[in-house]
C-alpha positions as a Markdown table, in Angstrom:
| # | Residue | x | y | z |
|---|---|---|---|---|
| 1 | Unk | 94.7 | 122.3 | 129.7 |
| 2 | Unk | 94.0 | 118.6 | 130.1 |
| 3 | Unk | 97.0 | 116.2 | 129.9 |
| 4 | Unk | 96.5 | 113.5 | 127.3 |
| 5 | Unk | 97.8 | 110.4 | 128.9 |
| 6 | Unk | 99.1 | 107.2 | 127.2 |
| 7 | Unk | 97.6 | 104.0 | 128.4 |
| 8 | Unk | 99.1 | 101.6 | 125.9 |
| 9 | Unk | 102.3 | 101.7 | 123.8 |
| 10 | Unk | 104.1 | 99.5 | 121.3 |
| 11 | Unk | 106.0 | 99.5 | 118.1 |
| 12 | Unk | 105.3 | 99.1 | 114.4 |
| 13 | Unk | 108.1 | 97.8 | 112.3 |
| 14 | Unk | 108.2 | 98.9 | 108.6 |
| 15 | Unk | 111.2 | 97.4 | 106.9 |
| 16 | Unk | 114.2 | 98.8 | 108.9 |
| 17 | Unk | 112.1 | 101.6 | 110.5 |
| 18 | Unk | 110.5 | 101.4 | 113.9 |
| 19 | Unk | 107.6 | 103.7 | 114.7 |
| 20 | Unk | 106.5 | 104.0 | 118.3 |
| 21 | Unk | 102.7 | 103.9 | 118.7 |
| 22 | Unk | 100.4 | 104.8 | 121.5 |
| 23 | Unk | 96.8 | 104.6 | 122.6 |
| 24 | Unk | 95.5 | 107.5 | 124.7 |
| 25 | Unk | 92.8 | 107.4 | 127.4 |
| 26 | Unk | 90.2 | 108.6 | 125.0 |
| 27 | Unk | 91.0 | 105.8 | 122.5 |
| 28 | Unk | 93.0 | 108.0 | 120.1 |
| 29 | Unk | 95.7 | 106.1 | 118.2 |
| 30 | Unk | 98.9 | 108.0 | 117.9 |
| 31 | Unk | 102.2 | 107.5 | 115.9 |
| 32 | Unk | 105.4 | 109.2 | 117.0 |
| 33 | Unk | 106.3 | 112.2 | 114.8 |
| 34 | Unk | 109.9 | 111.1 | 114.5 |
| 35 | Unk | 108.9 | 107.6 | 113.5 |
| 36 | Unk | 106.5 | 108.8 | 110.9 |
| 37 | Unk | 109.2 | 111.1 | 109.5 |
| 38 | Unk | 111.8 | 108.3 | 109.3 |
| 39 | Unk | 109.2 | 105.9 | 107.7 |
| 40 | Unk | 108.6 | 108.5 | 104.9 |
| 41 | Unk | 112.4 | 108.9 | 104.3 |
| 42 | Unk | 112.2 | 112.5 | 105.5 |
| 43 | Unk | 115.8 | 112.7 | 106.6 |
| 44 | Unk | 116.4 | 115.3 | 109.3 |
| 45 | Unk | 119.6 | 117.3 | 109.6 |
| 46 | Unk | 121.5 | 116.4 | 112.7 |
| 47 | Unk | 122.8 | 119.3 | 114.7 |
| 48 | Unk | 125.1 | 119.0 | 117.8 |
| 49 | Unk | 124.4 | 115.3 | 117.9 |
| 50 | Unk | 120.7 | 115.8 | 118.3 |
| 51 | Unk | 117.8 | 115.2 | 115.9 |
| 52 | Unk | 114.7 | 117.4 | 116.1 |
| 53 | Unk | 111.6 | 115.3 | 116.7 |
| 54 | Unk | 109.5 | 115.3 | 113.5 |
| 55 | Unk | 110.3 | 118.9 | 112.5 |
| 56 | Unk | 111.0 | 118.1 | 108.9 |
| 57 | Unk | 107.6 | 116.4 | 108.6 |
| 58 | Unk | 105.9 | 119.7 | 109.5 |
| 59 | Unk | 108.0 | 121.5 | 106.9 |
| 60 | Unk | 106.7 | 119.1 | 104.2 |
| 61 | Unk | 103.2 | 119.5 | 105.4 |
| 62 | Unk | 103.4 | 123.3 | 104.8 |
| 63 | Unk | 105.3 | 123.3 | 101.4 |
| 64 | Unk | 103.3 | 125.4 | 99.0 |
| 65 | Unk | 103.7 | 123.0 | 96.1 |
| 66 | Unk | 102.2 | 120.2 | 98.2 |
| 67 | Unk | 99.6 | 122.2 | 100.1 |
| 68 | Unk | 96.7 | 121.7 | 97.5 |
| 69 | Unk | 97.1 | 117.9 | 97.8 |
| 70 | Unk | 97.9 | 117.6 | 101.6 |
| 71 | Unk | 95.2 | 120.0 | 102.9 |
| 72 | Unk | 92.5 | 119.2 | 100.3 |
| 73 | Unk | 89.1 | 118.8 | 102.1 |
| 74 | Unk | 90.8 | 118.8 | 105.5 |
| 75 | Unk | 90.2 | 121.1 | 108.4 |
| 76 | Unk | 92.8 | 123.7 | 109.1 |
| 77 | Unk | 94.1 | 122.0 | 112.2 |
| 78 | Unk | 93.9 | 118.5 | 110.8 |
| 79 | Unk | 97.7 | 118.0 | 110.7 |
| 80 | Unk | 98.4 | 119.6 | 114.1 |
| 81 | Unk | 100.7 | 117.4 | 116.2 |
| 82 | Unk | 99.5 | 115.8 | 119.3 |
| 83 | Unk | 101.2 | 116.2 | 122.7 |
| 84 | Unk | 100.7 | 113.2 | 125.0 |
| 85 | Unk | 102.4 | 111.9 | 128.1 |
| 86 | Unk | 103.9 | 108.7 | 129.5 |
| 87 | Unk | 103.3 | 109.1 | 133.2 |
| 88 | Unk | 103.2 | 112.8 | 134.2 |
| 89 | Unk | 106.4 | 114.2 | 132.8 |
| 90 | Unk | 107.6 | 112.4 | 129.7 |
| 91 | Unk | 106.2 | 114.3 | 126.7 |
| 92 | Unk | 105.6 | 112.5 | 123.4 |
| 93 | Unk | 105.1 | 114.4 | 120.1 |
| 94 | Unk | 103.0 | 112.5 | 117.6 |
| 95 | Unk | 100.1 | 112.5 | 115.1 |
| 96 | Unk | 96.7 | 110.7 | 115.0 |
| 97 | Unk | 97.6 | 107.4 | 113.3 |
| 98 | Unk | 95.5 | 107.7 | 110.1 |
| 99 | Unk | 97.4 | 111.0 | 109.3 |
| 100 | Unk | 100.2 | 108.8 | 108.0 |
| 101 | Unk | 97.9 | 107.3 | 105.4 |
| 102 | Unk | 96.6 | 110.7 | 104.5 |
| 103 | Unk | 100.1 | 112.0 | 103.9 |
| 104 | Unk | 100.9 | 109.0 | 101.7 |
| 105 | Unk | 97.7 | 109.5 | 99.6 |
| 106 | Unk | 98.5 | 113.2 | 99.3 |
| 107 | Unk | 102.1 | 112.6 | 98.0 |
| 108 | Unk | 100.8 | 110.0 | 95.5 |
| 109 | Unk | 98.1 | 112.4 | 94.3 |
| 110 | Unk | 100.8 | 115.2 | 93.9 |
| 111 | Unk | 103.0 | 112.8 | 91.9 |
| 112 | Unk | 100.2 | 112.4 | 89.4 |
| 113 | Unk | 99.7 | 116.1 | 88.8 |
| 114 | Unk | 102.9 | 118.0 | 89.4 |
| 115 | Unk | 106.7 | 117.6 | 88.9 |
| 116 | Unk | 108.1 | 116.7 | 92.3 |
| 117 | Unk | 111.6 | 117.6 | 93.5 |
| 118 | Unk | 114.1 | 114.7 | 93.8 |
| 119 | Unk | 113.5 | 114.6 | 97.5 |
| 120 | Unk | 109.7 | 114.7 | 97.2 |
| 121 | Unk | 109.9 | 111.9 | 94.6 |
| 122 | Unk | 111.8 | 109.7 | 97.1 |
| 123 | Unk | 109.1 | 110.3 | 99.7 |
| 124 | Unk | 106.3 | 109.6 | 97.2 |
| 125 | Unk | 107.9 | 106.3 | 96.3 |
| 126 | Unk | 108.1 | 105.4 | 100.0 |
| 127 | Unk | 104.5 | 106.4 | 100.4 |
| 128 | Unk | 103.5 | 103.9 | 97.7 |
| 129 | Unk | 105.3 | 101.1 | 99.5 |
| 130 | Unk | 103.6 | 102.0 | 102.8 |
| 131 | Unk | 100.1 | 102.2 | 101.3 |
| 132 | Unk | 100.5 | 98.7 | 99.7 |
| 133 | Unk | 101.6 | 97.3 | 103.1 |
| 134 | Unk | 98.7 | 99.0 | 104.9 |
| 135 | Unk | 96.2 | 97.6 | 102.4 |
| 136 | Unk | 97.4 | 94.0 | 102.8 |
| 137 | Unk | 97.4 | 94.2 | 106.6 |
| 138 | Unk | 94.0 | 95.9 | 106.5 |
| 139 | Unk | 92.2 | 93.2 | 104.6 |
| 140 | Unk | 93.7 | 90.5 | 106.8 |
| 141 | Unk | 92.6 | 92.5 | 109.9 |
| 142 | Unk | 89.0 | 92.8 | 108.6 |
| 143 | Unk | 88.8 | 89.0 | 108.0 |
| 144 | Unk | 90.2 | 88.3 | 111.4 |
| 145 | Unk | 87.6 | 90.6 | 113.0 |
| 146 | Unk | 84.8 | 89.1 | 111.0 |
| 147 | Unk | 85.7 | 85.5 | 111.8 |
| 148 | Unk | 86.7 | 86.1 | 115.4 |
| 149 | Unk | 90.3 | 85.0 | 114.6 |
| 150 | Unk | 91.6 | 88.3 | 116.0 |
| 151 | Unk | 91.2 | 86.7 | 119.5 |
| 152 | Unk | 93.4 | 83.7 | 118.6 |
| 153 | Unk | 96.1 | 85.1 | 116.4 |
| 154 | Unk | 99.6 | 85.6 | 117.8 |
| 155 | Unk | 100.2 | 89.1 | 119.2 |
| 156 | Unk | 102.9 | 90.0 | 116.6 |
| 157 | Unk | 101.3 | 88.4 | 113.5 |
| 158 | Unk | 100.0 | 91.5 | 111.8 |
| 159 | Unk | 103.2 | 93.3 | 112.5 |
| 160 | Unk | 105.1 | 90.5 | 110.8 |
| 161 | Unk | 102.8 | 90.5 | 107.8 |
| 162 | Unk | 103.2 | 94.3 | 107.3 |
| 163 | Unk | 107.0 | 94.1 | 107.8 |
| 164 | Unk | 107.2 | 91.2 | 105.3 |
| 165 | Unk | 105.4 | 93.1 | 102.6 |
| 166 | Unk | 107.2 | 96.3 | 103.1 |
| 167 | Unk | 110.6 | 94.7 | 103.5 |
| 168 | Unk | 110.1 | 92.9 | 100.2 |
| 169 | Unk | 110.0 | 96.2 | 98.4 |
| 170 | Unk | 112.5 | 98.2 | 100.5 |
| 171 | Unk | 115.3 | 95.7 | 101.1 |
| 172 | Unk | 117.7 | 94.4 | 98.5 |
| 173 | Unk | 118.2 | 91.2 | 100.5 |
| 174 | Unk | 115.7 | 88.9 | 102.3 |
| 175 | Unk | 115.8 | 88.7 | 106.0 |
| 176 | Unk | 117.6 | 85.5 | 106.8 |
| 177 | Unk | 117.2 | 84.8 | 110.5 |
| 178 | Unk | 113.5 | 83.8 | 111.0 |
| 179 | Unk | 111.2 | 84.5 | 113.9 |
| 180 | Unk | 111.1 | 80.8 | 114.5 |
| 181 | Unk | 114.8 | 80.7 | 115.0 |
| 182 | Unk | 114.7 | 83.3 | 117.7 |
| 183 | Unk | 111.5 | 82.0 | 119.3 |
| 184 | Unk | 113.2 | 78.6 | 119.8 |
| 185 | Unk | 116.2 | 80.2 | 121.4 |
| 186 | Unk | 114.1 | 82.3 | 123.7 |
| 187 | Unk | 112.1 | 79.2 | 124.6 |
| 188 | Unk | 115.1 | 77.0 | 125.4 |
| 189 | Unk | 117.0 | 79.8 | 127.2 |
| 190 | Unk | 113.8 | 80.7 | 129.1 |
| 191 | Unk | 113.6 | 84.3 | 127.9 |
| 192 | Unk | 110.2 | 85.9 | 127.2 |
| 193 | Unk | 109.5 | 86.6 | 123.5 |
| 194 | Unk | 108.5 | 90.3 | 124.2 |
| 195 | Unk | 109.4 | 93.6 | 122.4 |
| 196 | Unk | 112.1 | 94.5 | 125.0 |
| 197 | Unk | 114.2 | 91.5 | 124.1 |
| 198 | Unk | 113.2 | 91.2 | 120.5 |
| 199 | Unk | 114.4 | 94.7 | 119.7 |
| 200 | Unk | 117.5 | 94.6 | 121.9 |
| 201 | Unk | 118.6 | 91.0 | 122.0 |
| 202 | Unk | 120.8 | 90.0 | 124.9 |
| 203 | Unk | 124.5 | 89.7 | 123.9 |
| 204 | Unk | 124.6 | 86.0 | 124.5 |
| 205 | Unk | 122.2 | 85.4 | 121.6 |
| 206 | Unk | 124.9 | 86.8 | 119.2 |
| 207 | Unk | 127.3 | 84.3 | 120.7 |
| 208 | Unk | 124.8 | 81.4 | 120.2 |
| 209 | Unk | 124.3 | 82.5 | 116.6 |
| 210 | Unk | 128.0 | 82.5 | 115.9 |
| 211 | Unk | 128.5 | 79.1 | 117.6 |
| 212 | Unk | 125.5 | 77.2 | 116.1 |
| 213 | Unk | 125.3 | 79.0 | 112.7 |
| 214 | Unk | 128.3 | 80.9 | 111.4 |
| 215 | Unk | 130.9 | 78.5 | 112.8 |
| 216 | Unk | 129.3 | 75.7 | 110.8 |
| 217 | Unk | 130.0 | 77.4 | 107.5 |
| 218 | Unk | 133.1 | 76.3 | 105.5 |
| 219 | Unk | 136.4 | 77.1 | 107.0 |
| 220 | Unk | 137.6 | 80.6 | 106.4 |
| 221 | Unk | 134.2 | 82.0 | 105.6 |
| 222 | Unk | 133.6 | 83.8 | 109.0 |
| 223 | Unk | 137.0 | 85.4 | 108.9 |
| 224 | Unk | 136.4 | 86.7 | 105.4 |
| 225 | Unk | 133.0 | 88.0 | 106.4 |
| 226 | Unk | 134.5 | 89.9 | 109.4 |
| 227 | Unk | 137.1 | 91.4 | 107.1 |
| 228 | Unk | 134.4 | 92.5 | 104.6 |
| 229 | Unk | 132.1 | 93.9 | 107.2 |
| 230 | Unk | 134.6 | 95.8 | 109.3 |
| 231 | Unk | 133.9 | 97.7 | 112.5 |
| 232 | Unk | 133.0 | 101.3 | 113.4 |
| 233 | Unk | 135.2 | 103.5 | 115.5 |
| 234 | Unk | 133.1 | 102.4 | 118.5 |
| 235 | Unk | 133.9 | 98.8 | 117.9 |
| 236 | Unk | 130.5 | 97.7 | 116.5 |
| 237 | Unk | 130.1 | 95.8 | 113.2 |
| 238 | Unk | 129.2 | 98.1 | 110.4 |
| 239 | Unk | 126.7 | 95.6 | 108.8 |
| 240 | Unk | 125.0 | 92.4 | 109.7 |
| 241 | Unk | 127.2 | 89.5 | 108.8 |
| 242 | Unk | 124.8 | 87.8 | 106.5 |
| 243 | Unk | 124.7 | 90.9 | 104.3 |
| 244 | Unk | 128.2 | 90.1 | 103.2 |
| 245 | Unk | 127.4 | 86.6 | 101.9 |
| 246 | Unk | 126.6 | 86.0 | 98.3 |
| 247 | Unk | 122.9 | 85.5 | 97.5 |
| 248 | Unk | 123.3 | 82.4 | 95.4 |
| 249 | Unk | 125.6 | 80.3 | 97.6 |
| 250 | Unk | 126.6 | 81.9 | 100.9 |
| 251 | Unk | 123.1 | 83.0 | 102.0 |
| 252 | Unk | 121.5 | 79.8 | 100.8 |
| 253 | Unk | 124.0 | 77.8 | 102.9 |
| 254 | Unk | 123.2 | 80.1 | 105.8 |
| 255 | Unk | 119.5 | 79.6 | 105.4 |
| 256 | Unk | 119.9 | 75.8 | 105.3 |
| 257 | Unk | 122.0 | 75.9 | 108.5 |
| 258 | Unk | 119.4 | 78.1 | 110.2 |
| 259 | Unk | 116.6 | 75.7 | 109.2 |
| 260 | Unk | 118.5 | 72.6 | 110.5 |
| 261 | Unk | 119.3 | 74.3 | 113.8 |
| 262 | Unk | 115.8 | 75.6 | 114.3 |
| 263 | Unk | 114.5 | 72.0 | 113.7 |
| 264 | Unk | 116.8 | 70.6 | 116.3 |
| 265 | Unk | 115.8 | 73.3 | 118.8 |
| 266 | Unk | 112.1 | 72.6 | 118.1 |
| 267 | Unk | 112.4 | 68.9 | 119.2 |
| 268 | Unk | 114.5 | 69.7 | 122.3 |
| 269 | Unk | 113.0 | 70.2 | 125.7 |
| 270 | Unk | 116.0 | 72.0 | 127.1 |
| 271 | Unk | 119.1 | 73.9 | 125.9 |
| 272 | Unk | 121.2 | 71.0 | 127.3 |
| 273 | Unk | 119.3 | 68.5 | 125.1 |
| 274 | Unk | 119.6 | 70.8 | 122.1 |
| 275 | Unk | 123.4 | 71.2 | 122.6 |
| 276 | Unk | 123.7 | 67.4 | 122.8 |
| 277 | Unk | 121.7 | 66.9 | 119.6 |
| 278 | Unk | 123.7 | 69.6 | 117.8 |
| 279 | Unk | 127.0 | 68.1 | 118.7 |
| 280 | Unk | 125.8 | 64.7 | 117.6 |
| 281 | Unk | 124.6 | 65.9 | 114.2 |
| 282 | Unk | 127.6 | 68.0 | 113.4 |
| 283 | Unk | 130.2 | 65.3 | 114.4 |
| 284 | Unk | 131.3 | 67.0 | 117.6 |
| 285 | Unk | 131.7 | 64.9 | 120.7 |
| 286 | Unk | 128.3 | 65.1 | 122.5 |
| 287 | Unk | 128.5 | 66.6 | 126.0 |
| 288 | Unk | 125.9 | 67.9 | 128.3 |
| 289 | Unk | 127.9 | 71.1 | 128.9 |
| 290 | Unk | 127.8 | 74.6 | 127.3 |
| 291 | Unk | 130.9 | 76.6 | 126.5 |
| 292 | Unk | 129.8 | 79.6 | 128.4 |
| 293 | Unk | 127.3 | 80.5 | 131.1 |
| 294 | Unk | 124.8 | 82.7 | 129.3 |
| 295 | Unk | 122.4 | 82.9 | 132.3 |
| 296 | Unk | 124.8 | 85.3 | 134.0 |
| 297 | Unk | 124.2 | 87.7 | 131.0 |
| 298 | Unk | 120.5 | 88.0 | 131.5 |
| 299 | Unk | 119.6 | 90.8 | 133.9 |
């Protein structure tokens, strides 16, 4: 049996869900089974602290009530999972990428013709959100290819567009911290703006966010936010701080602060210059020193 090797990998962000994606040696595009399952709100039962990789997805694909819609005009093995490998030993379970769109279309067709269970209805609603996002990104991709702009656009641009459209429908609150805010931090602190650091931001970035953003809110606000959010048993914050702010006043104030700080960073050539301008603007005694040495925190 020939091993199907992965030659490229990345991530697609759909709202709060991250789907790992891969390109194989033969050009096949693959999405991780678990990521597809999570994007469709197919919640898997956790046993012994472990989650089976995409097993619930297979169970939905074989449900009798959905079978006429899912398998319509499809070969018998169309929805068979793909086994592929990173290196020689790490196995990845996934599906050919367009299968996700096929599943979404099948659930939407089923919703038109049969009475869905409550869980199936949740999945169908999620499918509608995903299809709308795919359509918007698809037309943009076609235009970029036709005009040649695909060779100029930023690497993460399509992903941001898809995330923006999907997030608008899924989230009850708008993402407050912009890509520009983090890009400027990464630039000034000489950190590459790559998936590794975007997904798992170094801890010092949280300290910078507190110092330059949250600490500038009215006195007492941060303490109240901490009380409202609370921590888990492991000592992590249960929610992002800005989710605790009111939409009309708190979050608007936060957005204004983020915009101002982003502007200051954009006109600064170094983190020392930015820190000086920040202290000058916010009536703090300007000094060309930082309160902590964040460079020690970057490995």
